[in-house]
C-alpha positions as CSV (number, residue, x, y, z in Angstrom):
1,M,-0.1,-0.3,0.1
2,T,1.1,3.4,-0.8
3,E,1.7,5.8,1.8
4,R,-0.4,9.2,1.2
5,R,1.0,12.0,2.8
6,L,-1.4,13.8,5.2
7,T,-2.9,17.0,4.6
8,P,-6.1,18.3,5.7
9,R,-8.7,16.9,3.6
10,S,-11.4,18.9,2.1
11,I,-13.9,19.5,-0.5
12,T,-14.5,22.3,-2.6
13,H,-17.1,22.1,-5.4
14,G,-17.7,24.0,-9.1
15,S,-19.9,24.7,-11.5
16,F,-19.6,25.9,-15.1
17,S,-21.4,25.8,-18.4
18,L,-19.6,26.7,-22.2
19,E,-21.8,26.7,-25.7
20,R,-20.2,26.8,-28.5
21,T,-22.2,27.2,-31.7
22,Y,-20.1,25.9,-35.0
23,D,-21.0,26.0,-38.9
24,A,-21.1,21.9,-39.2
25,P,-23.8,19.4,-38.4
26,C,-24.4,17.7,-34.9
27,S,-22.9,14.3,-36.8
28,A,-20.0,16.4,-37.7
29,V,-19.4,17.4,-34.2
30,F,-20.0,14.3,-32.0
31,A,-17.8,12.5,-34.5
32,A,-14.5,14.4,-33.5
33,F,-16.3,13.4,-29.9
34,A,-16.5,9.4,-31.0
35,S,-13.3,9.2,-33.3
36,E,-9.9,8.6,-31.1
37,A,-8.3,10.4,-34.0
38,A,-10.7,13.2,-34.8
39,K,-10.5,13.7,-31.3
40,A,-6.7,14.0,-31.1
41,A,-6.6,16.4,-33.7
42,W,-8.2,19.1,-30.7
43,F,-8.1,17.1,-27.3
44,H,-4.4,17.7,-26.3
45,G,-2.8,20.1,-23.7
46,G,-1.2,22.5,-26.5
47,E,2.6,23.8,-26.7
48,G,4.8,22.4,-24.0
49,Y,2.9,19.2,-23.8
50,A,4.2,15.7,-24.7
51,I,1.8,12.2,-24.7
52,V,2.9,9.7,-21.8
53,E,0.2,7.2,-22.4
54,K,-3.6,7.3,-24.0
55,A,-6.7,4.5,-24.9
56,F,-9.7,5.5,-26.3
57,D,-12.9,3.2,-25.6
58,F,-16.0,6.0,-26.8
59,R,-18.6,3.5,-26.0
60,E,-21.2,3.4,-23.0
61,G,-19.0,1.7,-20.1
62,G,-15.9,2.5,-22.2
63,Q,-12.8,4.0,-20.7
64,E,-10.1,7.0,-22.1
65,V,-6.7,7.9,-20.4
66,L,-4.6,10.9,-21.2
67,V,-1.3,10.6,-19.2
68,G,0.7,14.0,-20.0
69,Q,4.0,16.1,-19.3
70,W,5.0,19.3,-19.2
71,D,8.3,20.6,-20.6
72,N,8.7,22.0,-16.9
73,G,7.7,17.6,-14.9
74,T,4.4,18.4,-14.4
75,V,2.5,15.2,-15.0
76,T,-1.4,15.2,-15.3
77,R,-4.2,12.3,-15.7
78,M,-6.8,11.8,-16.6
79,D,-9.3,8.3,-16.5
80,L,-12.5,8.8,-17.8
81,T,-15.9,6.6,-18.1
82,Y,-18.5,7.6,-20.5
83,F,-22.0,6.5,-19.2
84,D,-24.0,7.9,-21.7
85,I,-24.4,8.3,-25.6
86,V,-26.4,9.0,-27.8
87,P,-25.0,9.3,-31.0
88,D,-25.3,13.1,-32.5
89,E,-27.4,14.0,-29.4
90,R,-25.1,13.8,-25.6
91,I,-22.2,12.1,-24.0
92,V,-22.2,11.7,-20.5
93,Y,-18.8,11.1,-19.0
94,A,-16.9,11.4,-15.4
95,Y,-13.4,11.9,-15.3
96,E,-10.4,11.4,-12.3
97,M,-7.5,14.3,-13.0
98,T,-4.8,13.6,-10.7
99,L,-0.9,16.1,-10.5
100,N,2.0,14.8,-10.7
101,G,0.3,11.5,-8.8
102,T,-1.8,12.9,-6.7
103,K,-5.7,13.1,-6.9
104,I,-6.4,16.6,-7.6
105,S,-10.2,16.3,-8.8
106,V,-13.6,14.2,-9.4
107,S,-15.4,15.7,-12.0
108,L,-18.5,14.7,-14.2
109,A,-19.5,16.0,-17.4
110,T,-22.4,16.4,-20.2
111,I,-22.0,17.8,-23.4
112,E,-25.4,18.3,-25.6
113,F,-25.4,18.5,-29.4
114,K,-28.4,20.5,-31.0
115,R,-29.3,21.5,-34.1
116,A,-28.3,25.4,-35.1
117,G,-29.9,26.5,-38.2
118,A,-27.7,24.8,-40.6
119,G,-24.9,24.0,-37.7
120,A,-24.5,22.5,-34.4
121,R,-25.1,24.1,-31.1
122,L,-22.6,22.6,-28.6
123,Q,-23.0,22.9,-24.7
124,L,-21.4,21.9,-22.4
125,T,-21.8,21.4,-18.5
126,E,-19.4,19.7,-15.3
127,T,-19.9,19.6,-12.0
128,G,-16.2,18.4,-10.2
129,A,-15.2,17.4,-6.4
130,Y,-11.7,19.4,-5.7
131,L,-9.5,18.1,-3.5
132,D,-8.1,18.1,-0.6
133,G,-6.7,22.1,-0.7
134,Y,-6.5,22.1,-4.5
135,D,-8.2,25.7,-5.5
136,D,-9.2,25.1,-8.9
137,A,-10.0,28.9,-8.9
138,G,-11.2,28.6,-12.7
139,S,-8.6,26.4,-14.9
140,R,-10.9,23.4,-15.2
141,E,-13.4,26.4,-17.0
142,H,-10.3,28.0,-18.6
143,G,-8.3,24.8,-19.8
144,T,-12.1,23.3,-21.4
145,N,-12.6,26.5,-23.2
146,A,-9.5,26.8,-25.0
147,I,-10.0,23.1,-25.5
148,I,-13.3,23.7,-27.0
149,D,-11.6,26.1,-29.1
150,R,-9.4,23.9,-30.5
151,L,-12.5,22.2,-31.9
152,A,-13.4,24.9,-33.8
153,G,-10.3,25.1,-36.1
154,V,-10.3,21.5,-37.0
155,L,-14.3,21.5,-37.5
156,A,-13.9,24.3,-40.7
157,K,-11.5,22.0,-42.1
158,V,-14.1,19.2,-42.3
159,P,-16.2,19.5,-45.8
160,A,-19.9,20.8,-45.5
């Protein structure tokens, strides 16, 4: 059994929602989440981030793992489980995040896809429990916004 450093135990709750409208049909936006290759084009840490481990199983009950290391040596790990998937309509999943081996949060997220004229509106809502002194201070929302913004660039390259 691994010894854990004794720290005061605490939970801070946070929630955010974001919305984007894309000039692509719901099927194309959903496909950007459902395909490992398509998701890899936009769901990553960005500059200064290298993927160390990755697993992708997009189905109800399926799991996704993404471990990466930043140039400064920081290692992040996301372990995700998909709970509900309705093609072109919604995705519900939960995930935990670790930072250098320490669990920092557990979150529940939903993504809904709705028709918006000829395009699609994506609404993502996430509720997180931030653990043992990890103060999110909006960084999860900021990071999620940056990742979802990259999705727009990928969708712009998909033929209509």
